[in-house]
C-alpha positions in Angstrom: 0.0 0.0 0.0 1.5 3.4 -0.9 2.4 5.9 1.9 -0.2 8.6 2.6 1.0 12.0 1.5 0.1 14.9 3.8 0.4 18.2 1.8 2.5 20.8 3.6 2.3 24.6 4.0 5.6 26.3 3.6 6.8 29.9 4.1 10.1 31.0 2.6 11.7 34.3 3.6 13.2 36.6 0.8 15.2 39.8 1.2 13.1 42.0 -1.2 10.3 42.1 -3.7 12.4 41.3 -6.7 13.8 38.1 -5.3 10.5 36.9 -3.8 8.9 37.3 -7.3 11.8 35.4 -8.9 11.2 32.6 -6.3 7.5 32.6 -7.0 8.1 32.1 -10.7 10.7 29.4 -10.1 8.3 27.4 -7.8 5.1 28.0 -9.8 4.9 24.4 -11.1 5.4 22.8 -7.7 2.6 24.3 -5.6 0.2 27.2 -5.3 2.3 30.2 -4.3 1.3 33.6 -2.8 3.6 36.5 -1.9 3.0 38.0 1.5 4.6 41.2 2.9 3.2 41.5 6.4 6.3 40.2 8.2 8.9 41.1 5.5 8.9 39.4 2.1 7.7 35.8 2.3 6.5 33.3 -0.3 3.7 31.1 1.0 3.2 27.7 -0.6 0.1 25.6 -0.1 -0.5 21.9 -0.6 3.2 21.0 -1.2 3.5 17.3 -1.7 7.3 17.0 -2.5 9.3 18.9 0.0 12.6 17.8 -1.5 11.8 19.4 -4.9 11.1 22.7 -3.1 14.3 22.5 -1.0 16.4 21.9 -4.2 14.7 24.8 -6.0 15.2 27.2 -3.1 18.9 26.3 -2.8 19.4 26.9 -6.5 17.4 30.2 -6.3 19.7 31.3 -3.4 22.8 30.5 -5.4 21.5 32.2 -8.6 20.6 35.4 -6.6 23.9 35.5 -4.7 22.3 34.8 -1.4 23.9 32.5 1.2 20.8 31.2 3.0 17.2 31.7 4.0 14.7 30.7 6.6 11.7 28.4 5.8 8.8 27.3 8.0 7.7 23.8 6.9 4.5 22.6 8.5 5.2 24.7 11.5 8.9 23.5 11.8 11.7 26.1 11.3 14.4 25.2 8.8 17.6 26.9 7.5 18.3 26.4 3.8 21.8 27.1 2.4 22.6 28.0 -1.2 23.5 25.2 -3.6 27.2 25.1 -4.4 28.1 26.5 -7.8 29.0 23.9 -10.3 32.7 24.2 -11.2 33.4 24.5 -14.9 34.3 21.3 -16.7 37.8 20.8 -18.2 37.7 22.2 -21.6 35.0 24.8 -20.9 36.3 28.2 -21.9 34.8 31.6 -22.0 35.8 33.7 -25.0 36.0 37.5 -25.0 35.1 39.2 -28.2 37.0 42.4 -28.9 35.3 45.3 -30.7 38.1 45.4 -33.4 37.9 41.6 -34.1 36.6 40.7 -37.5 33.2 39.1 -37.6 33.2 35.3 -38.1 
């Protein structure tokens, strides 16, 4: 018999309006999301069934926005989420700089 899933309510703190909106867009496919501003910028998620997916997305959001960590309330339990580590470049990956006086290819 499959395990019973109990949907969770999650609140995720964000430093400002821009980042909370970027988090809302990132998590749109995982749960119903609503931005709240009463206690600072918070994204509220309802009926979350896969907490791990949210945690991974939040860690990546933190990394992509240059943030070290944030605070989440998951079903009444307080959690600290750290940014995902940046993926080091693979051997052979190079960034090329184009100079204005270079001929077009």
